[in-house]
C-alpha positions in Angstrom: 175.5 122.2 157.6 177.3 125.3 156.7 175.7 128.3 154.6 177.3 129.8 151.7 177.8 133.6 151.9 176.0 134.7 148.8 177.9 137.6 146.7 176.2 137.2 143.6 172.3 138.2 142.9 171.2 134.7 141.5 167.4 135.9 141.4 168.1 137.5 138.2 169.2 134.2 136.6 165.7 132.7 137.6 162.7 132.3 135.4 160.6 134.1 138.0 157.0 134.8 137.4 156.6 138.1 135.4 153.3 139.5 134.3 151.4 142.9 134.2 148.3 141.0 135.3 147.7 142.4 138.8 147.2 140.6 142.0 144.7 143.2 143.0 141.8 142.8 140.5 140.4 146.5 140.7 137.3 145.1 139.1 135.1 148.1 139.9 137.2 150.2 137.7 138.4 147.9 135.1 135.0 146.4 134.1 133.3 149.5 133.1 136.1 150.1 130.8 135.8 146.5 129.4 132.1 146.9 128.9 133.0 150.0 126.9 135.7 148.3 124.9 133.0 145.6 123.9 130.6 148.2 122.9 133.2 150.0 120.9 134.3 146.7 119.0 131.0 145.8 118.7 131.6 142.3 120.2 128.2 141.2 119.8 128.4 141.3 115.8 131.5 139.7 116.0 129.9 136.9 117.8 127.2 136.4 115.2 129.7 136.7 112.4 132.0 134.1 114.0 129.0 131.9 114.5 127.5 132.0 111.1 126.3 128.6 109.7 126.6 126.9 113.1 123.6 125.3 114.6 121.2 127.7 116.6 120.8 127.4 120.3 118.5 129.9 121.5 117.6 130.9 125.1 114.6 133.0 124.8 114.6 136.1 127.4 111.7 136.3 129.7 110.9 139.9 129.7 111.5 142.0 132.9 109.2 145.0 133.7 110.4 148.4 132.6 109.6 150.2 135.9 112.7 150.7 137.9 116.3 149.7 138.6 117.3 146.2 138.5 117.4 144.2 141.7 119.4 141.2 143.0 116.8 138.9 141.5 117.4 140.6 137.9 121.1 139.9 138.4 120.6 136.3 139.2 118.5 135.7 136.1 120.3 137.7 133.9 123.8 136.0 135.0 122.4 132.7 134.5 121.0 133.4 131.2 124.2 134.7 130.1 126.3 131.7 131.4 123.9 129.7 129.5 124.3 131.7 126.3 128.0 131.9 126.4 128.7 128.3 127.3 126.8 127.2 124.3 128.5 129.9 122.0 131.8 128.6 123.2 130.8 125.0 122.2 130.2 125.4 118.6 126.6 126.8 118.3 125.3 130.1 117.3 124.0 131.1 120.7 122.3 134.2 120.3 120.9 136.2 123.2 118.0 138.8 122.4 116.9 140.6 125.6 113.2 142.1 126.0 111.2 143.9 128.1 107.6 143.6 129.2 106.2 147.2 128.8 102.5 147.2 129.2 100.3 147.0 132.3 99.1 148.5 135.5 102.2 149.6 137.2 103.4 152.1 134.6 99.6 153.2 134.5 99.9 153.9 138.1 103.2 155.9 137.9 102.0 157.8 135.3 98.8 158.7 137.3 100.9 159.6 140.4 103.5 161.6 138.5 101.9 163.2 135.9 98.6 164.1 137.4 98.3 163.4 141.3 101.5 164.9 142.1 100.7 167.9 140.1 97.1 168.4 141.3 95.5 167.3 138.2 92.8 164.9 137.6 92.9 161.9 135.5 91.9 162.5 132.1 88.7 161.0 130.8 90.2 158.1 128.9 86.8 157.6 127.0 87.9 160.3 124.8 90.0 159.2 122.0 92.7 161.8 122.2 93.0 161.8 125.8 93.5 158.1 125.7 96.2 158.2 123.1 97.9 160.8 125.1 97.9 158.7 128.4 99.1 155.8 126.3 102.0 157.9 124.9 103.0 158.8 128.6 103.0 155.3 129.4 105.2 154.6 126.4 107.8 157.2 127.1 108.2 156.1 130.9 109.0 152.4 129.7 111.5 153.6 127.1 113.2 155.4 129.9 113.6 152.4 132.3 114.3 150.0 129.4 117.6 152.3 128.8 118.4 152.4 132.4 118.0 148.6 132.9 119.9 147.9 129.6 123.0 149.9 130.8 122.7 147.8 134.2 122.7 144.5 132.4 125.5 145.3 130.4 127.3 146.3 133.5 127.0 142.7 134.7 128.9 141.7 131.8 125.5 140.3 130.0 126.2 140.4 126.0 123.4 140.3 123.9 121.3 142.3 120.9 120.8 145.4 123.5 120.7 147.6 120.3 117.5 145.3 118.7 115.8 144.0 121.9 112.3 143.1 121.6 109.7 145.0 123.4 106.1 144.3 123.7 105.1 147.7 122.8 107.0 147.8 119.6 104.3 148.2 116.8 105.2 144.9 115.1 105.0 143.0 118.7 101.7 144.9 119.2 100.3 143.6 115.7 101.6 140.1 116.3 99.9 139.9 119.8 96.9 141.1 118.3 97.2 138.6 115.5 97.5 135.7 118.0 94.3 137.0 119.8 92.4 136.8 116.7 93.7 133.8 115.5 92.4 132.4 118.8 89.0 134.2 118.3 88.8 132.5 115.0 89.3 129.1 116.2 86.3 129.5 118.5 88.6 129.6 121.8 87.5 133.2 122.9 84.3 133.9 124.5 82.6 136.4 126.7 81.3 135.0 130.0 80.1 136.2 133.2 81.6 134.3 136.1 83.4 135.0 139.6 87.0 136.3 139.0 89.6 137.7 141.2 89.0 141.6 141.0 91.3 144.3 142.5 89.3 147.1 143.7 92.3 149.1 144.2 93.4 148.7 140.5 90.0 148.4 139.1 90.7 145.4 137.0 90.2 141.7 137.0 93.4 139.6 137.8 94.7 136.2 136.7 96.1 133.7 139.2 99.5 134.6 137.7 99.0 138.1 139.2 97.9 137.1 142.7 100.1 136.2 145.7 98.9 134.9 149.1 99.5 136.6 152.7 98.0 136.1 156.0 95.0 138.3 156.9 92.8 138.4 160.1 89.1 138.2 159.0 85.9 138.0 160.2 84.1 134.6 160.3 80.6 133.7 160.9 78.2 130.8 161.4 74.7 131.6 159.9 71.4 129.7 160.4 69.3 128.9 157.2 65.7 128.2 158.2 64.3 124.9 156.5 61.1 125.3 154.6 58.8 122.9 153.0 59.4 122.8 148.9 56.3 123.5 146.9 57.1 120.8 144.2 60.3 118.7 143.2 61.5 117.1 139.9 62.6 114.1 138.3 64.0 113.0 135.1 62.8 109.4 134.6 63.7 108.7 130.8 66.8 110.8 130.8 65.5 112.9 128.0 63.4 115.5 129.7 62.6 117.1 133.2 59.0 116.5 134.6 57.7 118.2 137.7 56.3 116.0 140.4 54.9 116.6 143.9 57.5 117.5 146.5 58.5 114.9 148.9 57.3 115.5 152.5 60.0 117.0 154.6 59.8 115.5 158.2 58.5 117.8 160.8 61.6 117.7 163.0 63.6 119.2 160.0 61.0 121.7 158.9 61.6 123.3 162.4 65.4 123.0 161.9 68.2 125.3 160.6 70.9 124.5 158.3 74.0 126.2 159.5 76.8 127.5 157.2 80.5 128.8 157.9 82.3 131.6 156.1 85.1 134.1 156.4 83.4 136.4 154.1 80.4 137.7 155.4 79.9 140.3 152.7 79.1 137.4 150.2 75.9 136.6 152.3 73.6 138.7 150.1 75.0 136.7 146.9 74.0 133.3 148.5 71.8 131.2 146.3 72.5 127.9 147.7 74.0 125.6 150.3 76.1 122.7 149.4 76.7 119.4 151.0 78.4 116.1 150.4 77.1 112.6 150.0 80.2 111.6 151.7 79.8 113.4 155.0 77.9 112.2 158.1 75.1 114.9 159.2 72.9 114.8 162.1 70.1 116.9 163.8 70.8 118.6 167.2 68.8 120.3 169.6 70.2 123.0 171.9 69.7 122.6 175.8 71.5 125.5 177.1 72.5 128.8 175.8 75.1 131.2 177.2 75.1 134.1 174.8 73.8 137.7 173.9 72.4 136.6 170.5 72.0 133.5 168.5 70.3 130.0 169.3 68.3 129.5 172.1 67.2 126.2 173.9 64.7 124.1 171.9 66.4 125.1 168.6 67.4 122.4 166.3 70.1 122.7 163.8 71.7 120.3 161.2 75.7 119.8 161.3 78.1 117.6 159.9 78.6 115.2 162.9 82.3 115.5 162.9 82.1 119.4 163.2 78.9 119.6 165.6 80.9 119.8 169.1 83.3 122.5 168.0 80.7 124.7 166.5 78.5 124.5 169.6 81.3 125.3 171.6 82.1 128.5 169.7 78.5 129.6 170.5 78.7 128.6 174.0 75.8 126.2 173.8 74.9 122.9 175.3 73.2 120.1 172.8 71.9 117.0 172.5 72.0 114.9 169.2 68.4 114.1 168.1 69.0 111.9 164.9 70.9 111.1 161.8 70.1 113.1 158.7 70.6 111.3 155.4 72.1 112.5 152.1 68.4 112.0 150.4 66.9 114.0 153.3 69.2 117.0 152.6 68.4 116.8 148.7 65.0 117.2 149.7 65.5 120.3 152.0 64.8 123.7 150.6 65.8 126.8 153.2 64.8 130.4 153.2 67.3 133.1 152.9 68.6 134.5 156.4 67.9 137.8 155.1 64.7 137.4 153.6 63.1 140.3 155.6 65.3 142.6 153.6 64.1 141.3 150.3 65.9 138.0 149.7 62.6 136.2 149.3 63.9 133.5 147.0 64.4 129.9 148.3 67.8 128.7 148.9 68.3 124.8 147.6 70.5 122.2 149.1 72.6 120.8 146.3 75.4 118.1 146.6 79.1 119.1 145.7 82.4 117.4 145.6 84.1 120.1 147.1 82.4 119.9 150.4 84.3 118.1 153.5 83.9 118.1 157.1 87.7 119.1 157.7 86.2 122.8 159.1 83.4 124.8 159.2 79.8 122.9 159.6 80.1 120.4 156.6 77.6 123.0 154.9 79.1 125.5 152.3 77.4 128.6 151.8 77.4 129.0 148.0 77.4 132.3 146.4 77.9 131.6 142.5 78.8 135.6 142.3 81.8 135.3 144.5 83.6 131.7 144.3 84.7 129.6 141.4 83.6 126.5 143.1 80.2 128.1 144.1 79.8 129.2 140.3 80.8 125.5 139.1 78.4 123.5 141.5 75.7 126.0 140.8 76.1 125.7 137.0 76.4 122.0 137.3 72.9 121.9 138.9 71.5 124.6 136.7 69.2 122.4 134.7 67.9 120.6 137.7 67.3 123.7 139.4 65.2 125.5 136.9 63.0 122.3 136.9 62.4 123.3 140.6 61.2 126.6 139.5 64.3 128.3 140.7 65.8 131.4 139.1 69.3 130.5 138.1 70.6 133.9 136.9 73.6 135.0 138.8 73.3 138.3 140.4 75.8 141.2 140.4 75.7 142.3 144.1 79.2 144.1 144.1 80.5 146.7 141.6 84.0 147.6 140.5 84.6 149.9 143.4 83.5 147.5 145.9 80.1 148.9 146.5 77.0 146.6 146.7 74.6 147.3 143.7 70.8 146.8 143.6 71.2 143.1 143.5 72.2 143.3 147.2 68.6 144.5 148.7 69.0 146.2 152.2 72.8 147.1 151.4 72.6 148.7 148.0 72.3 152.4 146.7 68.7 152.4 148.1 70.1 151.5 151.7 69.9 154.1 154.5 73.4 155.7 154.6 74.1 154.6 151.0 75.6 151.2 149.6 77.9 149.2 152.0 81.3 148.8 150.8 83.5 145.5 150.8 86.9 147.4 150.2 88.2 150.9 149.7 90.3 152.3 147.3 93.4 151.6 149.7 92.5 148.0 149.8 91.2 148.6 153.3 88.3 146.6 154.9 84.9 148.5 154.2 81.7 148.3 156.2 80.0 145.4 154.3 81.0 142.8 156.6 79.6 144.7 159.9 76.4 145.7 158.3 75.7 142.3 157.0 76.6 140.8 160.7 74.2 143.6 162.1 71.5 142.3 159.6 71.9 138.6 160.6 71.8 139.4 164.3 68.6 141.5 163.7 66.8 138.6 162.0 68.1 136.2 164.7 70.1 134.2 162.1 73.5 134.6 163.3 74.6 131.5 165.0 78.1 132.6 166.1 81.1 135.1 165.1 84.8 135.2 165.5 88.1 136.1 164.0 90.2 133.8 161.8 93.9 134.2 160.6 94.2 132.6 157.2 96.0 132.9 153.7 94.0 135.2 151.4 94.9 136.4 147.8 96.6 139.8 147.1 97.5 141.5 144.0 101.1 141.1 143.6 101.4 144.6 142.0 99.4 146.7 144.8 99.9 144.3 147.7 96.4 144.8 148.4 93.6 142.1 149.0 91.4 141.3 146.1 87.6 140.1 146.1 86.1 137.5 144.0 83.1 139.0 142.0 81.0 138.2 139.2 81.7 140.3 136.1 81.5 139.9 132.5 84.9 139.2 131.0 86.6 137.7 128.1 87.8 134.1 128.3 89.7 131.4 126.7 88.3 127.9 127.0 90.4 125.4 128.7 88.2 122.5 127.9 86.5 123.2 124.6 87.0 120.5 121.8 89.3 122.1 119.2 88.0 120.0 116.4 90.9 117.4 116.7 89.9 115.6 119.8 92.1 118.1 121.9 91.4 120.8 124.2 93.9 123.5 125.2 94.0 121.7 128.6 95.2 118.5 127.1 97.4 120.1 124.4 99.0 122.1 127.5 99.5 118.8 129.7 101.0 116.7 126.7 103.4 119.7 125.9 104.6 119.4 129.6 105.2 115.9 129.2 107.7 116.6 126.1 109.5 119.2 127.8 112.6 118.9 130.0 112.5 120.6 133.3 115.6 121.4 135.2 114.9 120.7 138.1 112.9 118.1 137.5 110.3 119.0 140.1 108.9 121.8 137.9 107.3 119.5 135.5 105.0 118.5 138.4 104.3 122.0 139.6 103.4 123.2 136.2 101.5 120.2 135.6 99.2 120.7 138.7 98.5 124.2 137.7 97.5 123.5 134.2 95.3 120.6 135.6 93.4 122.7 138.1 93.3 126.2 136.5 90.0 127.7 135.2 89.3 129.2 131.7 92.0 132.2 131.1 90.8 135.4 131.9 92.1 137.6 129.2 90.4 140.9 129.7 91.6 143.9 131.8 89.6 147.1 132.5 92.8 149.4 132.0 94.3 151.6 129.2 98.0 150.7 128.8 98.3 147.6 126.6 97.0 145.6 123.6 93.4 145.8 123.1 91.0 142.9 122.9 90.5 144.0 119.3 87.0 142.2 118.3 83.8 143.5 117.7 81.0 141.5 119.4 77.4 141.6 119.6 75.0 141.8 122.5 75.0 138.2 122.9 78.9 137.7 122.7 79.2 136.7 119.3 82.5 137.6 117.8 82.9 139.0 114.4 84.8 136.9 112.2 85.7 138.7 109.2 89.1 138.2 107.4 88.9 141.6 105.9 88.5 143.4 109.2 91.0 141.5 110.8 93.4 142.3 108.2 92.7 146.1 108.6 93.2 145.9 112.2 96.7 144.2 111.9 97.8 146.5 109.1 96.9 149.7 111.2 98.7 148.2 114.3 101.8 147.3 112.2 102.0 150.9 111.0 100.7 152.8 114.0 100.6 150.6 116.9 97.6 149.5 119.0 96.8 153.2 119.5 95.0 152.8 116.3 92.4 151.0 118.0 91.7 153.8 120.3 91.6 156.3 117.7 88.5 158.5 116.8 86.7 156.8 113.9 88.3 153.4 114.7 85.2 151.3 114.6 84.0 152.7 111.4 87.6 152.3 109.8 88.0 148.8 110.7 84.4 147.7 110.1 84.5 149.3 106.7 81.2 149.3 104.5 80.5 145.6 105.0 79.0 145.6 108.5 76.5 148.0 110.1 78.6 149.8 113.1 75.3 149.8 115.0 75.0 146.1 115.3 78.4 145.7 116.8 80.3 146.6 119.8 83.8 147.6 119.8 85.7 145.8 122.8 87.8 148.4 124.7 89.0 146.1 127.4 92.9 145.4 127.0 94.6 141.9 127.1 96.2 140.4 130.2 99.7 141.5 130.1 100.4 137.6 130.5 99.2 137.1 127.0 101.6 139.8 125.9 104.7 138.2 127.4 103.1 134.8 126.5 103.3 135.6 122.7 106.7 136.9 122.8 107.9 133.4 121.2 105.8 134.9 118.0 107.2 138.2 117.4 110.9 137.1 118.5 111.5 133.2 117.9 109.6 133.1 114.8 110.0 136.5 113.3 113.8 137.1 113.8 116.2 135.2 111.4 118.8 135.4 113.9 116.7 133.2 116.1 114.6 130.1 115.7 111.2 128.4 117.1 111.0 126.7 119.5 113.4 128.0 121.9 115.8 125.5 123.4 115.6 127.0 126.9 113.3 129.3 128.6 114.8 130.3 132.3 113.1 132.1 134.9 112.3 132.2 138.6 110.0 129.3 140.3 107.2 132.0 140.5 106.7 131.7 136.7 105.3 128.4 136.6 102.1 130.4 137.1 103.5 133.3 134.8 105.6 133.4 131.9 106.3 129.5 131.3 102.3 129.2 132.0 101.0 131.8 129.8 103.6 131.1 127.1 102.5 127.5 127.3 99.0 128.3 127.0 99.3 130.8 124.1 101.5 128.4 122.1 99.3 125.3 122.9 96.2 127.1 121.7 97.7 128.5 118.5 100.5 125.9 117.7 99.5 122.9 119.5 102.9 122.5 121.5 105.1 124.6 124.0 107.4 127.2 122.7 110.2 125.8 124.3 112.1 122.5 124.9 113.5 122.8 128.3 112.4 124.9 131.3 115.0 126.0 133.8 114.0 127.3 137.1 115.5 129.4 139.8 114.8 130.0 143.3 114.2 133.3 145.1 116.9 135.5 147.0 117.1 135.8 150.7 119.3 137.6 153.1 122.2 135.6 154.8 119.7 134.6 157.8 117.1 133.0 155.0 114.7 136.0 155.4 113.0 137.8 152.9 114.7 141.1 151.9 113.1 144.3 152.7 114.0 148.0 152.6 112.5 148.4 156.4 114.8 145.6 157.6 117.8 146.9 156.0 118.8 143.4 154.7 118.6 144.3 150.9 121.5 143.4 148.9 121.6 145.8 145.6 123.6 144.5 142.7 124.8 148.0 142.0 126.4 148.3 145.4 128.1 144.9 145.0 129.5 145.9 141.5 130.7 149.3 142.9 132.5 147.6 145.8 133.7 144.4 144.6 132.8 144.1 140.9 130.5 142.1 138.6 132.5 139.1 138.4 132.2 138.7 142.2 128.3 138.8 141.8 128.7 136.3 138.9 130.8 133.9 141.2 128.3 134.1 144.1 125.7 132.9 141.2 127.9 130.3 140.1 128.9 128.8 143.4 125.2 128.9 144.5 122.5 126.2 144.3 120.4 128.3 142.2 117.5 125.7 141.8 116.7 126.2 145.4 116.1 129.9 147.3 119.6 131.5 147.5 121.4 133.4 150.2 123.5 136.5 150.0 124.8 139.3 152.3 128.2 140.9 153.1 129.7 137.7 154.4 128.5 135.7 151.6 129.9 138.0 149.4 133.1 138.2 151.1 133.6 134.4 151.0 133.2 134.7 147.2 135.7 137.5 147.1 138.3 135.3 149.0 137.6 132.1 146.6 138.0 134.8 143.7 141.3 136.0 145.1 142.8 132.5 145.1 141.5 131.7 141.6 142.9 134.8 140.2 146.1 134.2 141.9 146.5 130.9 140.1 145.7 132.6 136.7 148.3 135.3 137.6 150.9 132.6 138.3 150.3 130.8 135.3 150.7 133.9 133.3 153.9 135.0 134.9 155.1 131.7 134.3 154.3 131.6 130.7 156.2 135.0 130.2 159.3 132.4 129.8 157.5 130.0 127.4 159.3 129.6 124.0 155.8 128.1 122.8 157.4 124.9 122.0 155.3 121.7 122.0 156.4 118.5 123.7 155.3 115.3 122.5 153.1 113.6 124.7 155.1 110.6 124.7 158.3 112.8 125.7 156.5 114.2 128.7 157.0 113.2 132.3 154.4 111.4 133.8 153.4 114.4 136.2 153.0 116.2 132.9 150.8 113.5 131.6 148.8 113.4 134.7 147.9 116.8 134.2 146.8 116.4 130.5 144.7 113.4 131.8 143.0 115.6 134.4 142.3 118.2 131.9 140.6 115.6 129.7 138.7 114.2 132.8 137.7 118.0 133.5 136.6 118.6 129.9 133.9 116.1 130.3 132.9 117.6 133.8 132.6 120.9 132.4 130.9 120.2 129.1 128.5 117.9 131.0 127.7 120.5 133.6 127.2 123.2 131.2 124.6 120.8 129.4 123.0 120.1 132.5 123.0 123.9 133.5 124.7 122.6 136.8 127.0 125.6 137.2 127.9 124.9 140.6 129.3 121.7 139.8 131.3 123.4 136.8 132.4 126.0 139.2 133.3 123.7 142.2 135.4 121.4 140.0 137.2 124.3 138.4 138.1 125.9 141.8 139.0 122.9 143.6 141.2 121.7 140.5 142.7 125.3 140.8 143.5 125.3 144.5 144.1 121.7 145.3 145.6 120.2 142.2 147.4 123.1 140.7 148.4 125.6 143.1 149.0 123.2 146.0 150.4 120.2 144.3 151.5 120.6 140.4 152.6 124.1 140.6 154.4 123.7 143.9 156.3 120.7 142.6 157.3 122.2 139.5 158.5 125.6 140.6 162.0 124.4 141.0 162.1 123.2 137.6 160.4 126.2 136.1 162.6 128.7 137.9 165.8 126.9 138.0 166.2 124.4 135.2 168.2 125.2 132.0 166.2 126.4 128.9 166.9 122.9 127.1 165.4 121.1 130.2 162.7 118.7 129.0 161.1 118.8 132.2 160.7 122.6 132.2 159.8 122.7 128.6 157.1 120.1 129.2 155.6 121.7 132.1 155.5 125.1 130.4 153.7 123.4 127.6 151.3 121.9 129.8 150.9 125.1 131.7 150.0 126.6 128.3 147.2 124.1 128.1 146.2 124.5 131.6 145.7 128.0 131.2 143.9 128.1 127.9 141.6 125.2 129.3 140.9 126.9 132.5 140.3 130.2 131.4 138.0 129.4 128.4 136.3 127.1 130.6 135.6 130.1 133.0 135.1 132.6 130.5 131.2 132.2 130.4 131.1 132.7 134.4 133.7 135.3 134.8 133.6 137.4 131.6 135.8 140.1 132.6 138.6 138.5 134.6 139.1 136.0 131.9 139.0 138.6 129.1 141.9 140.4 130.8 143.8 137.2 131.4 143.6 136.1 128.0 144.6 139.4 126.5 147.4 139.5 129.0 149.0 136.5 127.7 147.8 137.2 123.8 147.7 141.1 123.2 147.0 140.5 119.7 143.6 138.7 120.5 140.3 140.2 119.8 138.5 138.7 122.8 138.2 135.2 124.7 134.7 135.3 124.0 135.3 134.5 120.2 137.3 131.6 121.5 135.9 127.9 121.6 136.4 125.5 124.3 139.4 123.5 123.7 139.4 120.2 121.7 141.4 118.0 123.8 142.9 114.8 122.1 141.7 111.7 123.3 145.1 110.1 124.0 145.2 112.5 127.0 143.1 110.3 129.0 145.7 107.8 130.7 144.1 105.9 133.3 147.2 104.1 134.0 149.1 107.3 134.8 146.2 108.3 137.0 146.3 105.3 139.2 150.2 105.5 139.3 150.0 109.1 140.8 147.1 108.2 143.0 149.7 105.8 144.8 152.2 108.4 144.6 150.1 111.1 146.2 149.0 108.6 149.0 152.7 108.2 149.7 153.5 111.8 149.7 150.7 112.6 152.0 152.5 110.6 154.9 155.8 112.6 153.9 153.9 115.9 154.0 152.6 115.0 157.2 155.8 114.1 158.9 157.2 117.3 157.8 154.5 119.2 159.2 155.6 117.7 162.5 158.9 118.7 161.9 158.1 122.3 161.2 155.8 122.6 163.9 158.4 121.5 166.5 160.9 124.1 164.9 163.3 121.2 163.7 163.2 122.7 160.2 162.0 125.7 158.7 161.6 124.7 155.0 161.0 121.3 153.5 164.2 121.9 151.4 166.0 121.4 154.6 164.9 117.8 154.9 165.9 114.4 153.4 163.5 111.8 155.0 163.6 108.1 154.7 160.2 106.9 153.4 159.5 103.1 154.2 156.7 101.4 151.9 155.8 97.9 153.3 155.2 96.3 149.8 157.1 96.4 146.7 154.2 96.9 144.6 153.3 100.1 145.8 157.0 101.3 146.0 157.0 100.4 142.3 154.8 103.4 141.6 157.9 105.8 142.4 160.1 104.1 139.7 161.5 106.5 137.4 160.4 109.3 139.6 162.3 112.0 141.5 160.4 111.5 144.8 162.4 114.2 146.5 161.2 116.8 144.1 157.7 115.4 144.4 157.9 116.0 148.1 160.0 119.2 147.8 162.8 118.1 149.8 166.4 118.1 148.9 167.0 114.6 149.1 164.7 111.5 150.0 165.7 107.7 150.6 162.9 105.0 149.9 163.2 101.9 151.6 161.1 98.8 150.9 159.9 97.1 154.1 158.2 98.2 157.4 159.7 101.5 159.0 161.0 101.5 162.8 158.2 101.8 165.2 158.5 105.4 166.2 158.5 106.5 162.5 155.7 108.8 161.3 152.5 107.3 160.2 149.1 108.6 159.3 145.9 106.9 160.8 144.6 104.4 158.5 147.9 104.1 156.7 149.7 101.2 157.2 151.8 100.6 154.6 153.9 103.9 154.5 155.9 105.4 157.4 158.6 108.1 157.4 161.7 108.8 159.4 162.5 112.3 159.5 166.2 113.3 158.7 168.0 116.7 158.1 169.3 117.1 154.6 173.2 116.8 154.3 175.6 119.4 152.5 175.2 123.0 151.8 172.3 125.2 150.6 172.5 126.2 147.1 172.5 130.0 147.0 170.3 129.7 143.6 167.8 127.0 144.2 168.0 126.7 148.2 168.2 123.1 147.8 170.5 121.2 150.6 173.0 118.8 148.9 176.5 117.6 148.9 177.4 118.7 145.4 177.1 122.3 146.0 180.4 123.7 144.6 181.2 120.8 142.6 181.6 122.9 139.7 184.5 125.0 140.5 183.2 127.9 138.3 179.9 128.1 140.3 181.3 127.3 143.9 177.9 128.2 145.9 175.3 126.4 143.7 174.6 122.7 142.9 175.6 120.7 139.7 172.2 121.4 138.1 172.2 125.1 138.7 175.9 125.4 137.6 174.7 123.7 134.4 172.0 125.9 133.8 174.0 129.0 134.5 176.6 127.7 131.9 173.7 127.2 129.5 172.3 130.8 130.1 175.8 132.1 129.5 176.2 133.6 132.9 179.7 133.6 134.5 180.9 134.8 138.0 
C-alpha cells in the first residue's frame, strides 16, 4: 500500500464540527451570569405566562429555617424539588414553585439573646412587659429577614427557579392570622384542651417539646434497684354490679409477703420522689426469694425476702452480689392485693404505693416491676389514669404532683429535696444540660433508709432536643393539647382521620407509609404550647378550669388585628380588653400567653399558601422532604389538615435520605468531612452538584465528597462533549427534514431509540426516579451515540456531498437527538442545557420555556430494532478482532483493515442486506461470507455464529477521508481521493 503525498488542504472541504460551545464548561463563572440573565428577563414570570390555562401541578415547599447559610442537605432538598417542578412544567403542566421559610421559634430567640444581649453584657428584657415583648419580637423578625435573603440567593445560585419575589413566610401578617385562625377553628371544634400530663421538657430552653423536636443519643446514666416494703392495706374495693364502687374489707396478705420488698429498677433515680405506684404484668411469672448471703456495703442482708420476676431474679441478685434461694411463686392476685410503703417515707412520703397491672410491663429487663411516677412518664401517667377510679375507691389520692419545676429544680412536692431541704433544692439538670445533684441526693437518701438494693451505670438511648442537642426531662406541667382520640361528632377522631388519609396517600418510597402510620398510631395528644416569645400565640382566653372562650366576635377581632398588625397585637398593652370587648368580664378570663409549637405553624402552610394563592391549588400534588419529616412537617401538616379539613393536604409524599461523607460517616466540622454546596459551586459549578443528586439513590442515605464529586465531573464532561459534538455538527445543518420512509435504517433505529427513551424519561419523572432517567440518558449518550452512532456516521457527515441522503438524514436525526436529549436533561442540568439551547437557537428565549418533544408514534419500529440488535452482535465480533490487530500493531486505525466476516447461518446474515457493513464497522472494506470461518479465525467467547479473519485493506489512502481503497485516483480531476470524495468535491465546486 502506497501513501499519497498531499499537496492540498482537504480539511477545509470537510464538514467538521464548528461551535462556540466550549469543551471546558467554566460553570463557576457562567452560572452566576445565567442566574442574573434569568432574573433580568424575569424567567419565572414568563414561565407562568406560558403555562396559563394548563392543569396545575403543585409541589408545596417544606419551609427551611431562616437562621444560617444553606448546607448540603438544603441543596439536595431544593434540587430535587426544582427537578420535579421543571419536569412537570416541561410536560404540559402549570408547575409553579413557591419557596417558603419557617421563621418563628427558639433558635432565632437564642441568637437574639446571644448577639443582642449576652454578647453586649445586657440582661434579657422582661418579656412580661408588652413593649419589651414587642421589641424582642421585632429583633427576631429582623434576624429572620436577613437570613431569608441570604438563603434565597444561595438557592437561586443552585439554579432553583421559583417565586422568590413573593415567597411564603410564617411570620407574614397574613400567615400569622391564618395560623391563628386554624387554632381557633380547632378550639371551636372542641379538640383543644388544657391538660396536665408529663411532656418532654427542655430545661436548657425552658419550654415543652414535641416528639418531632427530639432526637435520640446514647448517654451513660445512673441505674438503681429500689426496695419498696410491703404493708397490709387497710381496705380494698369491688364493683359488684358494674355501676358503683363499694368498699369492702381488704384481703389478708400472707405474712411472708408482709415481710417482703417489691423491687423496682430505673435509670432515672431523680424520679423516685414522684413515685406513686408500682406496675406489674399479669403475663409475667413472679416469685418470692430469700437472701442467704450478702457481699455488699449497703442494701439487702441475709434473711430479707424480695419479690422479682422469675426470669430476672438471678441477674438482679448477681448485680447486688447476693446469694439467694427461691421461697415460692407469687400470683397476680396476690400482687394486686399488695400495697407498699414509699422507700422515702421517713422524708415525708407517707402515702401508700399500690401495685397496679399494666400492659407495658415486661420481663425483658429490670425486675419485672415498673416504678410508676405519673409526673415523669407517659406510660406511667396512662396506667395511673386508667386505674384512677379504682385507686380512689381504695382511698388513694390520685392527684399528680409537680415535683420538678421548669428550671429542673425540685419543688415542695418533693419533700426532703425541695426548697426546704438543707442546702436548697436539688436539681435534675442545669442550664447547660449537665446532670445536676438530684440523682446522687436521692441515692444517698435511699441508702440511709436501707431501701437501695443495688446501683450501677447503663449506656442507653435518651431523648435530646434537636436544637440545643441537650437532654430533656419528662415533667408534669399544664400545657395545651389537641385530642388525638376524641370523637369529632362524625364517628371519627383525629387519629382515625389521619390514618385514613395515610392510606389514601402515595408514598415514594413506599416504606414511608408504614413509618408515618406507626408514628400516628402510637403518638400521644399533640402538645401545642411553648413557653417562649417568638411565634404565633395560642390566642385564646380560658377560665381557671380550662374552659376556652368560644365567641365569634372575639375571634373575628383577634384575626382582624393579626391580619393588620401581625401576631404582635396579642402582646400589646390593652390586648385583653381590646379583644374581649364589652361582652365579657376581663377578670373572669385568662389571656393565654404561650406560643404555638412551630410545627403547628409549618403544618398550617397549606392554608395560607395552597388555599390562599390563586396561582396554586389545594391539596398539593407533592410534599417532598427528608425522612426525618415523617415525625416533622409531613406529620404536623397531616394532623392540622385532618383536624380542620378531614384529609391530608397532599396526594403524594416523597422522601429523601440524609447525606454522609464518602465513608458513610456523619459530617461534622470537627472531623473536617463537611462538603459545603458553596464550595462545590465555586470549584465545579451547580450543575455538577445537581448531577450528583440525579445520579444518587436519594431514597437512601447519600454519600458525597471530593472523589464522588470528581466522578460526576468526569461523567458531566463526557455528556457535555456529546452535546458539543452535536452542536458542532448541526452548524452545517440546512434544516431540511427527511421523510421517515426515506431514511437509512440506522437513522430509523436512532428515532426508535428516542421513542423508547421518551417513555423511560416520562415514566421516570412521573415516578420521581431521577437516577433511572439520568442513567438512561448518560448511557444513551456515551454508548449509543458517541461510541456507536456518531462514530459510524462521522465519515458521512464530514465527507459526503451536500446532496447525500445519508448525510441529510443523519443531520435531521441529530437535530432530533439534540432537541430531545437537551430538553430531557433541562430539569436536571438547567445551566448547561440553557447554554446549549441558546448556542443552537440564539433567537430563543430559554430552553425552560420549551416542552418535551411530542414524538411521532411511527418512530417506534421494533423490526428495525431487532435487525440492528443482530447487526450490533456481528459488529461486536469485528470490533474485537480489530482490537487484537491494533494491540499487536498490525494496524493503526480501523480504516487500514478490510476483514472477512463469516456468518454461520443465512438468516443471521440477512440482517446485513442493504447495509454498508464496512461503514458500520468503520473499515475501508469488508467481505461477508455465509458459512463457518477457519478454525484460526477470531471469535468471541460464547458467540459461535460469527468469526472474523483480519485482513489489510488494498489500495491507497484517501487524502480526504483516509479510507484505503482501490478507487483512489479513479477521477483524474481529483487524483488522491476516492470516487465518493471526488464527487463531493465537485458538488462543492472545489477544483484542484
